[in-house]
C-alpha positions as CSV (number, residue, x, y, z in Angstrom):
1,M,0.0,0.0,0.0
2,H,1.3,3.5,-0.9
3,W,1.2,6.2,1.7
4,S,-1.3,8.1,-0.4
5,D,-3.8,5.3,0.2
6,I,-4.0,6.1,3.9
7,A,-7.0,8.4,3.3
8,T,-9.1,5.4,2.3
9,I,-8.9,3.8,5.8
10,R,-9.3,6.8,8.0
11,D,-12.2,7.3,10.3
12,G,-13.0,10.2,12.7
13,H,-12.5,8.1,15.9
14,R,-8.8,7.7,15.1
15,F,-7.9,11.4,15.1
16,G,-5.3,12.6,17.5
17,F,-4.1,16.1,18.5
18,H,-1.1,17.4,20.5
19,N,-0.3,20.9,21.7
20,A,3.2,22.1,22.6
21,G,5.2,25.1,23.6
22,W,2.5,27.4,24.8
23,G,2.2,27.1,28.6
24,Y,0.3,30.4,29.1
25,D,-3.2,29.2,28.4
26,A,-5.2,26.0,29.1
27,Y,-2.1,23.8,29.4
28,P,0.4,25.4,31.9
29,E,2.4,22.1,32.0
30,L,3.6,22.6,28.4
31,E,7.4,22.9,28.2
32,P,8.7,26.4,27.1
33,L,11.2,26.7,24.3
34,S,14.0,28.0,26.5
35,A,17.6,28.6,25.5
36,G,19.4,25.3,24.9
37,R,16.3,23.2,25.6
38,T,14.6,20.5,23.5
39,I,10.8,20.3,23.8
40,T,8.6,17.4,22.7
41,L,5.9,18.5,20.2
42,A,4.2,15.1,20.2
43,E,4.8,11.6,21.3
44,I,2.5,9.1,19.6
45,E,2.0,5.3,19.8
46,G,1.5,3.5,16.6
47,P,0.5,2.3,14.2
48,A,-0.4,5.7,13.1
49,V,0.4,8.5,10.6
50,I,1.2,12.1,11.4
51,T,-0.9,14.1,9.0
52,R,-0.1,17.7,9.8
53,F,2.0,19.9,12.1
54,H,2.0,23.7,12.7
55,I,4.8,25.7,14.2
56,T,5.2,29.3,15.0
57,Q,7.8,31.4,13.1
58,H,10.0,32.5,15.9
59,A,11.5,36.0,16.4
60,L,13.5,37.7,19.1
61,R,14.1,41.3,20.2
62,N,17.7,42.3,20.2
63,K,18.7,45.8,19.3
64,T,22.4,44.8,18.7
65,M,21.4,42.6,15.8
66,T,19.9,43.5,12.4
67,E,16.4,42.1,11.5
68,Q,18.0,39.6,9.1
69,Q,20.5,38.4,11.8
70,R,17.6,37.9,14.2
71,K,15.6,36.1,11.5
72,A,18.5,33.8,10.5
73,L,19.3,32.9,14.1
74,C,15.7,31.7,14.7
75,A,15.5,30.1,11.2
76,R,18.6,27.9,11.7
77,G,19.1,27.9,15.4
78,L,16.0,25.7,15.9
79,I,16.3,22.0,14.9
80,L,13.3,19.9,14.0
81,E,13.6,16.2,14.6
82,V,11.4,13.1,14.2
83,H,12.2,9.8,15.7
84,Y,10.3,6.6,14.8
85,N,10.0,3.3,16.7
86,G,12.4,4.3,19.5
87,V,15.4,4.6,17.2
88,D,18.0,7.0,18.6
89,T,19.0,8.5,15.3
90,P,16.3,10.8,14.0
91,A,14.7,10.1,10.6
92,V,14.2,13.8,10.2
93,R,16.8,16.4,11.3
94,V,16.6,19.8,9.6
95,P,16.8,23.4,10.8
96,L,13.2,24.6,11.3
97,A,13.0,27.1,8.4
98,D,14.8,24.9,5.9
99,F,12.4,22.0,6.6
100,F,9.6,24.4,5.4
101,A,11.6,25.5,2.3
102,D,12.1,29.0,3.9
103,G,15.5,29.5,2.5
104,C,18.5,31.9,2.9
105,G,18.0,32.2,6.6
106,G,14.3,32.7,6.6
107,K,14.1,35.2,3.6
108,A,11.5,33.3,1.5
109,Q,8.2,35.0,0.7
110,H,4.9,33.4,1.8
111,F,4.0,30.4,-0.3
112,S,2.1,27.2,-0.2
113,S,3.1,23.9,-1.8
114,L,1.8,20.3,-1.8
115,Y,3.6,19.5,1.4
116,V,5.0,22.5,3.2
117,E,4.1,26.2,3.4
118,K,5.2,29.5,4.9
119,A,2.1,31.3,6.0
120,P,2.1,34.7,7.8
121,E,4.0,34.1,11.1
122,S,3.7,30.3,10.9
123,Y,4.9,27.1,9.2
124,N,2.6,24.2,8.2
125,A,3.5,20.7,7.0
126,F,1.1,18.3,5.3
127,V,3.5,15.4,4.7
128,P,2.1,12.0,5.7
129,M,4.5,10.4,8.2
130,P,3.3,6.8,8.9
131,F,5.0,4.6,11.5
132,E,4.5,1.2,13.1
133,K,5.4,1.5,16.8
134,S,5.9,5.1,17.9
135,A,6.9,8.6,16.8
136,R,8.4,11.5,18.7
137,V,8.5,15.0,17.2
138,T,10.9,17.5,18.9
139,L,12.2,21.0,18.5
140,R,15.6,22.0,19.9
141,N,16.6,25.5,20.6
142,E,20.3,25.9,20.1
143,T,20.3,29.7,20.5
144,A,21.1,31.5,23.7
145,R,17.6,33.1,23.8
146,D,14.4,32.0,25.3
147,L,11.7,31.9,22.6
148,A,7.9,32.0,22.7
149,S,6.6,29.0,20.8
150,Y,3.4,27.3,19.9
151,A,3.0,24.1,17.9
152,F,0.4,21.4,17.3
153,V,0.7,18.0,15.7
154,E,-2.3,16.0,14.2
155,H,-2.3,12.3,13.6
156,E,-4.6,9.4,12.6
157,R,-4.3,5.9,14.1
158,L,-4.1,3.1,11.6
159,P,-6.1,-0.1,12.2
160,E,-2.9,-2.1,11.5
161,W,0.6,-1.6,10.2
162,D,1.2,-2.4,6.5
163,P,4.9,-3.2,5.8
164,G,4.4,-1.6,2.4
165,L,4.3,1.9,4.0
166,G,7.5,3.8,3.9
167,Y,9.0,6.0,6.6
168,F,9.4,9.7,5.8
169,H,13.0,11.0,6.2
170,A,14.5,14.5,5.7
171,T,18.1,15.7,6.0
172,W,20.0,19.0,5.7
173,K,23.5,20.1,5.2
174,R,25.3,23.3,4.2
175,F,28.6,23.1,2.3
176,A,30.8,25.2,0.1
177,F,33.2,24.5,-2.7
178,P,35.2,26.4,-5.4
179,L,33.4,26.1,-8.7
180,H,35.5,25.7,-11.9
181,K,35.6,23.8,-15.1
182,D,36.5,20.5,-13.3
183,T,33.9,20.6,-10.5
184,D,31.9,17.4,-10.1
185,Q,30.2,17.7,-6.7
186,H,28.4,15.1,-4.7
187,F,25.1,16.3,-3.1
188,F,23.1,13.4,-1.7
189,H,23.0,9.7,-1.3
190,V,20.6,7.2,0.3
191,D,20.7,3.4,0.5
192,G,17.7,1.2,0.8
193,R,14.3,1.0,-1.0
194,G,12.0,4.0,-1.3
195,H,11.3,7.1,-3.3
196,L,12.5,10.7,-3.4
197,L,9.7,13.2,-2.6
198,G,11.5,16.5,-3.1
199,R,14.3,18.8,-2.3
200,H,14.9,22.4,-1.3
201,W,18.1,24.3,-2.0
202,S,19.4,27.6,-0.7
203,L,22.3,29.0,-2.8
204,C,24.6,31.9,-2.0
205,T,27.7,33.3,-3.5
206,D,29.4,36.7,-3.2
207,E,31.7,35.9,-6.2
208,P,31.3,38.8,-8.6
209,I,31.7,36.7,-11.7
210,F,28.7,34.6,-10.6
211,H,26.4,37.6,-10.7
212,G,22.8,36.3,-11.3
213,F,24.1,32.7,-10.8
214,T,26.0,32.8,-14.2
215,F,27.7,29.4,-14.7
216,V,26.4,28.2,-11.2
217,M,23.1,27.2,-12.8
218,E,24.8,25.3,-15.6
219,G,25.7,22.2,-13.7
220,N,24.2,18.9,-14.9
221,N,22.1,17.2,-12.2
222,E,23.0,13.6,-12.4
223,V,20.7,11.1,-10.6
224,R,22.0,7.5,-10.4
225,I,19.5,4.9,-9.2
226,D,20.5,1.5,-7.8
227,G,24.2,1.9,-8.4
228,A,23.9,2.6,-12.1
229,E,27.2,3.7,-13.7
230,D,25.6,6.2,-16.0
231,P,23.0,8.7,-14.8
232,T,19.4,7.4,-14.8
233,A,18.3,11.0,-15.1
234,D,20.6,13.8,-16.3
235,Y,19.0,17.3,-16.0
236,L,21.1,19.6,-18.2
237,G,21.1,22.6,-15.8
238,S,20.1,23.0,-12.2
239,E,17.3,25.4,-12.9
240,D,15.8,22.9,-15.3
241,S,15.9,20.2,-12.7
242,F,13.6,22.4,-10.6
243,G,11.3,23.1,-13.5
244,F,12.6,26.5,-14.7
245,S,14.6,27.7,-17.8
246,W,17.3,30.3,-18.6
247,G,18.3,30.7,-14.9
248,W,16.4,31.8,-11.9
249,Q,15.1,35.1,-13.1
250,Q,12.2,36.0,-10.9
251,P,10.1,34.7,-8.0
252,F,7.5,32.1,-8.7
253,V,5.6,29.9,-6.2
254,G,3.7,26.8,-7.3
255,L,2.4,23.7,-5.7
256,R,5.2,21.5,-7.0
257,N,8.1,23.9,-7.6
258,G,9.0,27.5,-6.7
259,I,11.5,30.2,-6.5
260,N,10.4,31.8,-3.2
261,F,13.4,34.1,-2.9
262,V,16.0,35.3,-5.4
263,Q,18.6,38.1,-5.3
264,Q,20.7,38.4,-8.4
265,E,23.3,41.0,-7.2
266,P,26.2,39.8,-5.1
267,P,25.8,38.3,-2.7
268,S,23.5,36.3,-5.1
269,Q,21.0,34.3,-3.0
270,L,18.3,31.9,-4.0
271,S,15.7,29.7,-2.3
272,V,14.1,27.1,-4.6
273,Y,12.0,24.0,-4.1
274,R,10.7,21.0,-6.1
275,F,8.2,18.4,-4.8
276,R,7.3,15.3,-6.7
277,E,3.8,13.6,-6.6
278,A,3.1,11.1,-9.3
279,D,6.6,11.5,-10.6
280,V,8.5,10.4,-7.5
281,L,12.0,9.0,-8.2
282,R,11.8,5.3,-7.0
283,F,14.8,3.3,-6.0
284,N,15.3,-0.3,-4.8
285,E,18.9,-0.2,-3.6
286,S,20.1,3.4,-3.6
287,L,19.7,6.9,-5.0
288,D,22.7,9.2,-5.6
289,W,22.6,12.9,-6.7
290,R,25.6,14.8,-8.1
291,V,26.0,18.1,-9.9
292,D,28.6,18.1,-12.7
293,W,30.0,21.2,-14.4
294,T,32.7,19.4,-16.3
295,H,30.7,19.3,-19.6
296,E,29.9,23.0,-19.7
297,F,31.3,25.3,-22.4
298,R,34.6,23.6,-22.8
299,D,35.9,26.0,-25.4
300,N,34.3,29.1,-23.9
301,P,36.4,32.1,-22.6
302,W,34.6,31.7,-19.3
303,H,37.0,29.0,-18.3
304,A,40.0,31.3,-18.4
305,I,38.1,33.7,-16.1
306,L,37.1,30.8,-13.8
307,A,40.7,29.6,-13.7
308,A,42.0,33.0,-12.8
309,R,39.5,33.3,-9.9
310,H,40.3,29.8,-8.7
311,D,44.0,30.7,-8.6
312,A,43.1,33.7,-6.5
313,N,41.1,31.4,-4.1
314,G,37.8,32.7,-5.5
315,G,34.9,31.1,-7.3
316,W,33.3,29.8,-4.0
317,V,29.6,28.9,-3.9
318,D,27.6,27.5,-0.9
319,Y,24.5,25.4,-0.8
320,A,22.2,24.5,2.0
321,T,20.2,21.5,0.9
322,T,17.2,19.6,2.3
323,Y,16.1,16.3,0.8
324,Y,12.8,14.6,1.6
325,W,12.1,11.0,0.9
326,Y,10.4,7.7,2.0
327,Q,12.3,4.5,2.7
328,G,11.3,1.1,3.9
329,H,13.4,1.1,7.1
330,V,14.1,3.7,9.8
331,G,17.5,5.3,9.8
332,Y,19.9,7.6,8.1
333,A,23.4,8.8,8.8
334,H,22.9,12.6,8.7
335,G,26.5,13.5,9.6
336,P,27.4,16.3,12.0
337,L,25.5,19.6,11.9
338,L,27.5,22.7,11.2
339,P,28.0,24.9,14.3
340,L,25.3,27.5,14.8
341,E,27.6,30.4,13.8
342,D,28.2,28.7,10.4
343,R,24.6,27.8,9.8
344,V,23.5,31.4,10.2
345,K,26.2,33.2,8.2
346,P,24.9,34.9,5.1
347,V,27.8,33.6,3.1
348,L,29.6,30.4,4.3
349,S,32.8,30.9,2.4
350,P,33.3,34.6,1.3
351,N,35.3,35.2,-1.9
352,P,38.2,37.6,-2.1
353,A,37.4,40.9,-3.9
354,Q,37.9,40.8,-7.6
355,K,40.5,43.2,-8.9
356,R,39.4,45.8,-11.3
357,P,41.2,46.1,-14.7
358,G,44.5,47.8,-14.1
359,G,45.0,46.2,-10.7
360,H,43.1,48.9,-8.6
């Protein structure tokens, strides 16, 4: 049974609801989201499926920080995690804003998609998350600030567990690398059986020659399924892999794909998402995602410019990526999270200034 079939076996008596974070009303026992604290948004016995959760967009008052610094601190200083079946390693581990495709440190405009949305002052997720034995949803405050928070989680109990249901997973990382004619960069890999539901990328570079993401967008997105030597899918341009053409020219928000923030001038910044519905990428053994720039404009003068910038320790780009998928077993090796100070930086690896003609 596919997770989308869950709707056919629901009934109203199986509905469940959980409040969290707001202890100033009817539930004074609710844990506050204090500095350094992890609060439980919901703890549910299975078999069941989480059908929705709602979380406040957080803010803080600090006159020594700019509005964007405050926004970025709350966007990536809070970590959303989901554990299934008592497994210690979370299946979902993503900074709060990035999970909801609110990229570039919380700069995305309001939008609604099939699975996540950024609404005025709040985030909502509609991703079905089935599980057999238990689920625990938590929010960790890694900032030094106490934050006012309200969240709720809704779920439906299942009459029985179907082994054909997959477990929802999501992972995040931010990484930077110098981009040049020989760059072939690994982005994501998962082993097991399942299907890819979607991805969200935040891109940033203050490299002047990458104004408007020139050359950055040209990388071929190579998807290899089940250990294939050659790409199973080979999207000839990153913007095309998200459903756009000729770059990321202007904002657009749709149900399945969107550009919910774009800034062309250095530092060039972008938040872009793509969710898959009937066209999920299915895998039986593994799925691997790379972006390969080695085929681009081999005889173009661009490469001399890129080589000169590379020799000057320039040409750096950074990506913050979230991948969403289902798999048949619980578990994923997320790797260490970047320290908070690196998660919230506008540019992870700043580029040296480009010399003007004449050396001035």
